[in-house]
C-alpha positions in Angstrom: 23.4 33.3 -20.0 20.4 31.3 -21.1 22.7 28.4 -22.2 24.3 28.4 -18.8 20.9 28.2 -17.1 19.8 25.4 -19.3 23.0 23.5 -18.7 22.6 24.0 -14.9 19.0 22.8 -15.0 20.0 19.7 -17.0 22.8 18.9 -14.5 20.4 19.3 -11.6 18.0 16.9 -13.2 20.8 14.4 -13.5 22.0 14.8 -10.0 18.6 15.0 -8.3 17.4 11.5 -7.2 14.3 10.1 -8.8 11.1 10.6 -6.8 9.8 7.5 -4.9 6.5 6.2 -6.2 3.8 3.9 -4.8 1.6 1.5 -6.8 -1.3 -0.7 -5.7 -2.6 -3.6 -7.7 -5.6 -5.9 -6.8 -6.2 -9.3 -8.4 -9.1 -11.7 -8.1 -8.0 -15.2 -9.0 -5.1 -13.7 -11.0 -7.2 -11.2 -12.9 -6.5 -7.5 -12.3 -9.6 -5.8 -11.0 -8.2 -2.4 -9.9 -5.0 -0.4 -9.5 -3.5 3.0 -8.7 -0.1 4.0 -9.9 2.5 6.8 -9.8 1.7 8.1 -6.3 4.6 10.3 -5.2 3.2 11.8 -1.9 4.3 8.8 0.2 0.8 7.6 0.9 -1.6 5.7 -1.3 -5.1 4.2 -0.8 -7.5 2.2 -2.9 -11.0 0.9 -2.5 -11.3 -1.7 -5.2 -14.6 -2.8 -6.8 -15.4 -6.4 -7.4 -18.8 -8.2 -7.4 -17.4 -11.0 -5.3 -16.4 -8.7 -2.4 -18.4 -6.2 -0.3 -15.2 -4.3 0.6 -11.5 -4.2 -0.4 -9.6 -1.3 1.2 -5.9 -0.9 1.1 -3.8 1.8 2.8 -0.1 2.1 2.1 2.7 4.3 3.3 6.2 4.7 2.0 8.9 7.3 1.3 9.0 10.2 1.9 6.4 10.0 4.7 8.1 7.1 6.4 11.8 7.5 7.4 14.3 6.0 5.1 14.7 3.0 7.4 11.0 2.3 7.5 10.4 1.6 3.8 6.8 0.6 3.7 3.7 -0.2 5.8 0.5 -1.7 4.3 -2.9 -2.6 5.7 -5.6 -4.6 4.0 -9.3 -4.9 5.0 -11.5 -7.1 2.8 -14.8 -9.0 3.1 -16.6 -11.4 0.8 -20.0 -10.3 -0.5 -23.3 -12.0 0.6 -23.6 -13.5 -2.9 -20.0 -14.8 -3.0 -19.7 -18.3 -4.6 -16.8 -20.6 -5.3 -13.2 -19.9 -4.2 -11.4 -16.7 -4.8 -7.8 -15.8 -4.0 -7.6 -12.1 -3.4 -4.0 -10.9 -4.2 -2.9 -7.4 -3.3 0.5 -6.1 -4.4 1.9 -2.8 -3.2 5.1 -1.7 -5.0 7.5 1.1 -4.3 10.2 2.3 -6.6 13.1 4.8 -6.5 14.0 4.1 -2.9 17.2 3.6 -1.0 16.9 0.3 0.7 19.9 -1.3 2.5 20.8 -4.7 4.0 19.4 -6.2 7.2 15.7 -6.0 6.3 13.0 -6.8 8.9 9.6 -8.0 7.8 6.6 -8.2 10.1 3.3 -9.8 9.2 0.0 -9.7 11.1 -3.6 -10.8 10.9 -6.2 -9.1 13.1 -8.9 -10.6 15.3 -12.0 -11.0 13.1 -14.7 -13.6 13.1 -15.3 -15.9 10.2 -11.8 -15.4 8.9 -10.8 -16.8 5.5 -7.5 -18.6 4.8 -4.9 -19.7 4.3 -3.3 -16.3 4.0 0.2 -15.7 2.7 2.0 -12.4 3.3 5.3 -11.6 1.7 7.9 -9.0 1.1 10.3 -8.5 -1.9 13.3 -6.3 -2.8 14.1 -5.7 -6.5 11.8 -8.6 -7.3 13.5 -11.1 -5.1 11.8 -12.7 -2.1 12.8 -11.3 1.3 10.4 -13.1 3.7 7.1 -14.8 3.6 4.6 -16.4 6.1 1.4 -18.4 5.7 -1.3 -18.1 8.3 -3.7 -21.1 8.6 -7.4 -21.1 7.9 -9.6 -19.2 10.4 -6.8 -17.8 12.5 -8.4 -15.1 14.7 -5.2 -13.3 15.7 -1.6 -13.8 14.8 1.7 -12.2 14.0 5.0 -13.4 12.5 8.3 -11.6 12.8 10.1 -9.4 12.7 12.1 -11.8 10.5 15.4 -10.6 9.0 16.8 -11.1 5.6 20.4 -10.1 4.6 19.5 -8.3 1.4 22.0 -5.9 -0.1 21.1 -2.4 -1.3 17.9 -2.2 -3.4 15.9 0.4 -5.2 12.4 -1.1 -5.1 10.3 -3.1 -2.6 7.0 -4.9 -2.7 4.5 -6.2 -0.1 2.0 -8.8 -1.0 -1.2 -10.4 0.4 -2.7 -13.6 -1.0 -5.9 -14.4 0.9 -8.0 -17.5 0.0 -11.8 -16.7 0.4 -14.1 -19.7 0.3 -17.5 -18.5 1.7 -19.8 -15.5 1.8 -19.2 -12.7 4.4 -15.7 -13.9 5.4 -13.6 -10.9 6.6 -9.9 -10.3 6.6 -7.7 -7.7 8.3 -4.0 -7.7 8.2 -0.8 -5.6 7.9 2.8 -5.9 6.6 5.7 -3.7 7.6 9.1 -3.7 6.0 12.1 -1.9 7.6 15.8 -1.9 6.9 18.6 -2.4 9.3 19.5 0.6 11.5 21.5 0.8 14.7 19.6 0.0 17.9 19.0 2.9 20.4 21.6 1.4 22.7 24.1 1.5 19.8 23.3 5.1 19.1 23.8 5.8 22.9 27.2 4.0 22.8 28.3 6.0 19.7 27.2 9.3 21.4 29.1 8.3 24.5 32.2 7.4 22.5 32.2 10.6 20.6 31.6 12.6 23.8 34.6 10.9 25.5 36.7 11.6 22.4 35.7 15.2 22.5 36.4 15.4 26.3 39.9 13.8 25.8 40.7 16.2 23.0 39.6 19.2 25.1 41.8 18.0 28.1 44.8 17.5 25.8 44.4 21.0 24.4 44.2 22.3 28.0 47.3 20.4 29.0 49.2 21.7 26.0 48.1 25.2 26.8 49.2 24.8 30.4 52.7 23.7 29.4 53.2 26.4 26.9 55.6 29.1 28.3 
């Protein structure tokens, strides 16, 4: 009996899909300054510590909190410290693994209305390590958005969203977001499908009624 239970457990482990995980990495001029890994609850956050920045806060959501079609959503808030010197490219990568992505991805990039904005800022999305979409916002853009822009990626099991923000002066502040979704039928398409299935069911019902009426 024990052998049967062990065999059943092993088979279940093989059949059960891997649990999706989130990972956040923060870099200052290419050097890793903070990270968090292995988050399986579908939401991850990180407040990174760096002497050049007064604040670096990242909030990310993915599977299973977001529906399968909405693979990830990430926001970044960052501000340079008063004693900031030189030029620093702040790079934030949010990676998600063990997901079920499918073709027709939509990427949306935004920067929020803040004063003394840094820049340029490049926001990008990736699937299985390959670039899906990218957009660069110019220096000191107070408000802006780009997308949704589509990419005809096939199925994929990991995605990544990335910010690369060029800070050049003390007290510069950045706020922005990235959303990555996969192709799903539009509400009108779902409505047409429902109507079609309803009509098919009605026709089947009427045919059954006619056959019954003609049965002696």
